[in-house]
C-alpha positions in Angstrom: -27.8 -7.4 -19.0 -24.5 -7.9 -21.0 -21.5 -9.4 -19.2 -19.0 -7.0 -17.8 -15.5 -8.4 -18.1 -12.4 -7.2 -16.2 -8.9 -8.5 -16.7 -5.5 -8.0 -15.3 -2.0 -9.3 -16.0 0.7 -9.4 -13.3 4.4 -9.6 -14.2 6.0 -11.1 -11.2 9.5 -12.4 -10.2 8.8 -16.0 -11.1 5.9 -15.9 -13.5 3.4 -13.9 -15.6 -0.2 -14.4 -14.5 -3.5 -13.5 -16.1 -7.0 -13.4 -14.6 -10.3 -12.6 -16.3 -13.3 -11.9 -14.1 -17.0 -11.3 -14.8 -18.5 -8.5 -12.8 -22.1 -8.9 -11.7 -24.6 -6.0 -11.4 -23.9 -6.1 -7.7 -20.2 -5.6 -8.2 -19.2 -9.2 -7.3 -16.2 -10.6 -9.3 -16.3 -14.1 -10.5 -13.2 -15.6 -12.1 -13.9 -17.0 -15.5 -10.4 -17.6 -16.9 -6.8 -17.5 -15.7 -3.4 -18.5 -16.9 0.1 -18.6 -15.5 3.5 -19.2 -17.2 6.9 -19.2 -15.5 9.6 -16.6 -16.3 13.1 -16.0 -14.9 12.7 -12.3 -14.3 13.7 -12.4 -10.6 16.7 -14.6 -11.2 18.0 -12.0 -13.8 17.3 -8.8 -11.8 18.3 -10.0 -8.3 21.6 -11.2 -9.7 22.6 -8.5 -12.3 20.0 -5.8 -11.8 19.1 -6.2 -15.5 16.4 -8.1 -17.4 18.3 -10.1 -20.0 17.5 -10.1 -23.7 16.4 -13.8 -23.4 14.1 -13.1 -20.5 12.6 -10.0 -22.3 11.9 -12.1 -25.4 10.3 -14.7 -23.2 8.1 -12.1 -21.5 7.0 -10.7 -24.9 6.2 -14.2 -26.1 4.0 -14.9 -23.0 2.3 -11.6 -23.2 1.6 -12.1 -26.9 -0.1 -15.4 -26.0 -2.1 -13.7 -23.3 -3.1 -11.0 -25.8 -4.6 -13.7 -28.0 -6.4 -15.3 -25.0 -7.9 -11.9 -24.1 -9.0 -11.4 -27.7 -11.1 -14.5 -27.3 -13.0 -12.7 -24.6 -13.3 -9.5 -26.7 -10.8 -7.6 -24.5 -8.3 -5.3 -26.2 -4.8 -4.5 -24.8 -5.8 -1.0 -23.8 -8.8 -2.4 -21.9 -6.6 -4.7 -19.8 -4.7 -3.6 -16.6 -1.1 -4.9 -16.5 1.1 -4.4 -13.4 4.7 -5.4 -12.6 6.0 -5.9 -9.1 9.4 -6.2 -7.4 11.6 -7.7 -10.1 10.8 -5.2 -12.8 10.7 -2.4 -10.2 14.3 -3.1 -9.3 15.6 -3.6 -12.9 17.8 -0.8 -14.1 16.6 -1.3 -17.7 12.9 -1.3 -16.7 12.1 1.6 -18.9 13.4 -0.1 -22.0 11.6 -3.3 -21.0 8.3 -1.5 -20.6 8.8 0.2 -23.9 9.5 -3.0 -25.8 6.5 -4.7 -24.2 4.3 -1.8 -25.4 5.7 -1.8 -28.9 5.4 -5.5 -29.4 2.1 -6.2 -27.6 0.2 -2.9 -27.0 0.2 -3.5 -23.2 1.0 -0.5 -21.1 2.7 -1.8 -18.0 2.4 0.0 -14.7 5.2 -0.7 -12.2 3.7 -0.6 -8.7 5.6 -0.2 -5.5 5.3 -2.4 -2.4 2.7 -0.3 -0.7 0.4 -0.5 -3.7 0.9 -4.3 -3.6 -0.2 -4.1 0.1 -3.3 -2.1 -0.9 -4.4 -4.6 -3.5 -3.6 -7.5 -1.2 -5.8 -6.1 1.5 -8.6 -5.4 -0.9 -8.5 -9.0 -2.1 -8.3 -10.5 1.4 -11.1 -8.3 2.7 -13.4 -9.3 -0.1 -12.5 -13.1 0.0 -13.0 -13.4 3.8 -16.0 -11.1 4.0 -18.3 -14.0 4.7 -16.0 -16.9 5.5 -13.9 -15.2 8.2 -15.3 -11.8 9.3 -13.2 -11.8 12.5 -10.6 -10.0 10.4 -12.6 -6.8 11.1 -12.4 -7.1 14.9 -9.3 -9.0 15.9 -5.6 -8.2 15.9 -4.4 -9.7 12.6 -1.4 -9.9 10.4 -1.7 -10.4 6.6 1.4 -11.8 4.9 2.4 -12.6 1.4 5.9 -13.8 0.6 6.7 -13.4 -3.1 9.7 -14.0 -5.2 11.2 -10.6 -4.6 9.4 -9.1 -1.7 7.4 -9.8 1.4 4.3 -7.7 2.0 3.1 -7.3 5.6 0.0 -5.6 7.1 -0.7 -5.5 10.8 -4.2 -4.6 12.0 -5.1 -3.6 15.5 -8.7 -4.7 16.1 -9.4 -4.3 12.4 -7.6 -0.9 12.0 -4.3 -0.6 10.1 -1.4 -0.4 12.6 1.5 -1.1 10.3 2.2 -1.7 6.6 5.6 -2.7 5.2 7.2 -4.1 2.0 10.4 -6.0 2.8 13.1 -6.8 0.3 12.8 -10.5 1.3 11.5 -13.0 -1.2 12.1 -16.6 -2.1 14.2 -15.8 -5.1 16.3 -13.3 -3.2 16.8 -15.7 -0.3 18.0 -18.4 -2.8 20.4 -16.0 -4.5 21.9 -14.9 -1.1 22.4 -18.4 0.1 23.9 -19.4 -3.3 26.3 -16.5 -3.2 27.4 -17.5 0.3 27.7 -21.1 -0.8 25.5 -21.8 2.2 23.8 -25.0 3.4 20.2 -25.6 4.4 21.3 -24.8 8.0 22.7 -21.5 6.8 19.4 -20.7 5.2 17.6 -21.3 8.5 20.0 -19.0 10.4 19.8 -16.3 7.8 16.1 -16.3 7.8 15.7 -16.6 11.5 18.0 -13.6 12.1 16.3 -11.5 9.4 12.8 -12.2 10.6 13.7 -11.8 14.2 15.0 -8.3 13.5 11.8 -7.6 11.4 9.8 -8.7 14.4 11.6 -6.4 16.7 10.8 -3.4 14.4 7.1 -4.5 14.1 6.8 -4.7 17.9 7.3 -1.0 18.1 3.9 -0.6 16.3 2.0 -3.5 17.9 3.2 -6.4 20.0 3.2 -9.4 17.7 2.3 -11.6 20.7 -1.1 -9.9 20.6 -1.7 -11.1 17.0 -4.6 -13.5 17.1 -5.2 -14.1 13.4 -2.5 -14.9 10.8 -3.7 -14.6 7.2 -1.8 -15.5 4.1 -2.4 -15.5 0.3 0.9 -17.0 -0.7 1.0 -19.9 -3.2 3.0 -22.1 -0.8 0.4 -21.8 1.8 -2.4 -22.6 -0.7 -0.7 -25.9 -1.4 -0.3 -26.6 2.3 -3.9 -25.7 2.9 -5.2 -28.1 0.2 -3.1 -30.9 1.8 -3.6 -30.4 5.5 -6.1 -27.5 6.0 -9.7 -27.4 7.1 -11.9 -25.8 4.4 -13.9 -22.9 5.8 -15.4 -21.6 2.6 -15.1 -21.9 -1.2 -11.7 -20.2 -1.2 -10.7 -20.2 2.5 -8.9 -22.7 4.7 -7.6 -23.0 8.2 -4.4 -24.8 9.2 -3.6 -25.4 12.9 -0.2 -24.0 14.1 1.0 -27.5 15.1 0.0 -29.2 11.8 1.6 -26.4 9.8 4.9 -26.7 11.7 5.0 -30.4 11.1 4.2 -30.0 7.4 7.0 -27.4 7.0 9.5 -29.6 8.7 8.6 -32.6 6.5 8.9 -30.5 3.3 12.4 -29.4 4.3 13.6 -33.0 3.8 12.3 -33.2 0.2 14.4 -32.5 -2.9 13.1 -30.1 -5.6 12.1 -33.1 -7.8 10.2 -34.7 -4.9 8.3 -31.5 -4.3 7.4 -31.4 -8.0 6.1 -35.0 -7.9 4.3 -34.8 -4.5 2.5 -31.5 -5.0 2.2 -31.3 -8.8 4.1 -28.0 -9.1 6.5 -26.5 -11.6 10.3 -26.7 -11.2 10.5 -23.0 -10.5 7.8 -23.2 -7.8 9.4 -26.4 -6.3 12.7 -24.7 -6.0 11.3 -22.1 -3.7 8.6 -24.2 -2.0 10.6 -25.2 1.1 12.1 -21.7 1.6 8.7 -20.0 1.3 7.1 -22.4 3.8 10.0 -22.0 6.3 9.7 -18.2 6.0 6.0 -18.3 6.9 6.7 -20.6 9.8 9.3 -18.2 11.3 6.8 -15.3 11.0 4.0 -17.3 12.5 6.4 -18.2 15.4 6.6 -14.5 16.3 2.8 -14.3 16.9 0.4 -16.0 19.3 -1.9 -17.1 16.5 -3.0 -20.8 16.9 -3.7 -21.2 13.2 -3.2 -19.8 9.7 -6.1 -18.6 7.6 -5.3 -19.1 3.9 -7.2 -17.7 1.0 -6.4 -18.3 -2.7 -7.2 -14.8 -3.8 -4.4 -12.7 -5.4 -3.4 -9.1 -5.8 -4.7 -9.3 -9.4 -8.2 -9.8 -8.0 -7.5 -7.1 -5.5 -6.7 -4.6 -8.3 -10.0 -5.5 -10.1 -11.9 -5.3 -6.8 -10.4 -1.8 -6.1 -12.0 -0.6 -9.4 -15.3 -2.0 -8.3 -15.0 -0.6 -4.8 -14.8 3.0 -6.1 -18.5 2.5 -6.9 -19.5 1.0 -3.6 -19.3 1.6 0.1 -15.9 -0.2 0.3 -14.3 3.1 -0.6 -15.1 4.5 2.9 -13.4 1.3 4.4 -10.2 2.0 2.5 -10.2 5.7 3.5 -10.6 4.8 7.1 -7.6 2.4 6.9 -5.5 5.1 5.3 -6.3 7.4 8.1 -5.7 4.7 10.8 -2.3 4.0 9.2 -1.4 7.7 9.3 -2.5 8.1 12.9 -0.4 5.1 13.9 2.7 6.7 12.3 1.9 9.9 14.3 1.8 7.9 17.5 5.1 6.3 16.7 6.6 9.8 16.7 4.6 11.0 19.8 2.6 13.6 18.0 -0.1 15.8 19.6 -3.0 13.6 18.5 -5.8 16.0 19.6 -4.2 18.9 17.7 -3.6 16.8 14.6 -7.2 15.5 14.5 -8.6 19.0 15.1 -6.4 20.5 12.3 -7.5 17.7 10.1 -11.2 18.3 10.8 -10.8 22.0 10.1 -8.8 21.5 6.9 -11.4 19.1 5.5 -14.2 21.6 6.4 -12.4 24.3 4.4 -11.8 21.8 1.6 -15.5 20.9 1.4 -16.5 24.6 1.4 -14.2 25.2 -1.6 -14.4 21.9 -3.4 -16.2 23.2 -6.5 -13.5 25.8 -7.2 -10.5 23.7 -6.2 -10.6 21.6 -9.4 -8.7 18.7 -7.9 -9.1 14.9 -8.3 -10.8 12.9 -5.6 -7.6 11.6 -4.1 -6.5 15.2 -3.2 -8.8 15.2 -0.2 -7.1 12.1 1.1 -3.7 13.8 0.6 -4.9 16.7 2.7 -6.2 14.5 5.4 -2.9 12.6 5.8 -0.8 15.8 5.6 -3.0 17.4 8.3 -2.6 14.4 10.6 1.2 14.2 10.2 2.1 17.9 9.7 3.8 18.2 13.1 5.6 14.8 13.4 8.9 16.5 12.8 8.8 17.9 16.3 9.9 14.4 17.4 13.3 15.3 16.0 13.4 19.1 16.8 10.9 21.8 17.3 12.7 24.4 15.3 12.1 24.0 11.6 10.1 20.9 12.4 8.3 21.2 9.0 11.5 20.1 7.3 11.7 17.0 9.6 8.0 16.3 9.0 8.7 16.3 5.3 11.5 13.7 5.7 9.6 11.4 8.0 6.5 11.4 5.8 8.4 10.9 2.6 10.2 7.9 4.1 7.2 6.3 5.8 4.8 3.6 4.5 1.1 4.4 4.7 -1.5 1.8 3.6 -3.0 2.6 0.2 -0.6 5.4 -0.7 2.2 4.9 -3.3 5.6 6.5 -2.8 4.9 9.2 -5.3 1.8 10.1 -3.3 3.8 10.2 -0.1 6.3 12.7 -1.7 3.4 15.0 -2.5 2.0 14.7 1.0 5.4 15.4 2.5 5.6 18.7 0.5 2.1 19.7 1.7 3.3 19.2 5.3 6.6 21.0 4.6 4.7 24.2 3.7 2.3 24.2 6.6 4.4 26.9 8.4 6.8 29.8 7.7 6.5 33.0 5.8 5.7 31.9 2.3 4.4 33.1 -1.0 6.5 30.9 -3.3 8.2 27.5 -2.5 11.9 27.2 -2.6 12.4 23.4 -2.1 14.1 21.6 -5.0 11.8 18.6 -4.7 8.8 20.8 -5.3 10.1 21.9 -8.7 10.7 18.2 -9.6 7.0 17.8 -9.7 4.8 18.4 -12.8 2.9 21.7 -13.0 -0.3 19.9 -12.0 1.3 18.4 -8.9 2.9 21.7 -7.9 -0.5 23.4 -8.1 -2.0 20.6 -6.0 0.6 21.1 -3.3 0.1 24.8 -3.2 -3.7 24.6 -2.9 -3.6 21.9 -0.2 -0.7 23.5 1.7 -2.5 26.9 1.8 -5.6 25.2 3.3 -3.5 23.3 5.9 -1.8 26.6 7.0 -5.2 28.1 7.8 -6.4 25.0 9.6 -3.2 24.8 11.7 -3.4 28.5 12.6 -6.9 28.0 14.0 -5.3 25.9 16.8 -2.1 27.8 17.4 -2.6 27.3 21.1 -3.2 23.5 20.7 -6.3 23.8 22.9 -9.0 23.2 20.3 -11.2 25.9 21.9 -12.8 27.0 18.6 -15.4 24.3 18.7 -17.4 25.2 15.6 -17.3 27.6 12.7 -18.9 28.3 9.3 -17.4 29.5 6.1 -18.9 31.9 3.6 -17.6 33.8 0.6 -18.2 37.4 -0.4 -16.5 38.8 -3.5 -12.8 38.3 -2.9 -13.1 37.5 0.8 -13.5 34.2 2.7 -15.2 34.8 6.1 -14.7 32.3 8.9 -17.7 32.8 11.2 -17.1 31.8 14.8 -18.1 32.8 18.3 -15.9 35.8 18.8 -15.2 34.9 22.4 -13.7 31.6 21.2 -11.0 33.2 19.0 -8.0 34.3 21.0 -5.5 36.9 19.8 -3.0 34.1 19.3 -5.2 32.4 16.7 -6.1 35.7 15.0 -2.4 36.6 14.8 -1.6 33.1 13.4 -4.3 33.4 10.8 -3.0 36.8 9.7 0.6 35.4 9.5 -0.3 32.2 7.6 -2.9 33.4 5.2 -0.2 34.6 2.8 -0.1 31.5 0.6 -3.9 31.2 0.7 -4.3 34.7 -0.6 -1.6 34.1 -3.2 -3.1 30.9 -4.5 -6.8 31.7 -4.4 -6.9 35.5 -4.3 -9.2 35.5 -1.1 -8.6 37.7 1.9 -9.4 35.9 5.1 -11.6 37.5 7.8 -12.4 35.9 11.1 -15.7 37.1 12.6 
């Protein structure tokens, strides 16, 4: 069987990194080549909000070199995935930068948001610890990566996603803030301690950090620490005791940048942020009860590649369940009616499955409907009247594992239109979408309206039903005694959009 090669380039705050993997017939990825070169992208952007001409030229030079390296493996630019994270995401001239990179190298850069980073990070960690540390699937865990421009956090409650956050806190940003304040090392400690303490307070509303048993990191600073003081659990997995880690961090704080370079064989850029990165991990670890840190040397680049493979394997169901768990946890945060939400979700998915062949939607549409169904009523936390508008706001401004910000905007629109007399949307945000996205919203919102109306009483007494189609009619077959006048009236009231979009009249029998 011929080798299947997959590659990805990541444009980060402090460097540009390439990995080439060989995919086996079983879907396992083996790293066969990788490269990393430093770049001052973060220093530019977090200071001036712009990528300078000099840094852009440096990026193009590095990417041109990587292009030649990939050519040696027979990989063309259009076959390679290339992503950019927080630094380019925050650059005001990012569109120009992305365009120049494409013109000069042929690479089409995708700028991902923090939640997408979390998704790839989880994918990488799950795969790398599958055999070496399976406890991640059953224990309360936190997965943390501190980069140059952001900190990615995932909190799992007994293996299920409880919280996911992308914080604007990274080693380059911390250094910039301290430099601007003309601060000392002691000022750095106070700044970090206050910021992380506040972050911990917010995270405690989702799960008590003192209940965290497993602390997992894929950060480069932790990998250096692990190879110096850690116990190797597997080929790419180490364990560092809490006490040993605290001692190591305190020792490193006394070293200069040059001493860090010499002792740990790292570049000047990495050495500059080494102590700050370790201190940040230490402060986060101090918020938990974990007695050790589990470190894996996997990366979001491998996570991206693994996500491609997972669409062809049973890992996809794992990701879907984590998306749903993350949505349910947001609902609980806003004290939603969980039984009603889950019932509406079940009904909506059943209607979706019955109509799937004529919906003409991409596979992720079903996931959008599932999340919108779970969260459609969260706006009642603010006010019952017009709560769909508040649901839209909460959803659009929430972080859900595996769903990018653009996806959350679409889901928020689906939830917005779950109630009210409606045949044509009037929301300005709706018309900012593409025609394809507007059609998606209308189709899924019309299904959600019917599903919601089938539990107008919030009692879930329609236990089972079947759907059939006859000419221009969709028939919902139930036990007549189970359908109250309240539900019948609700279905009549809320079928307007469904009939407008699909042309079906709805009958309940």
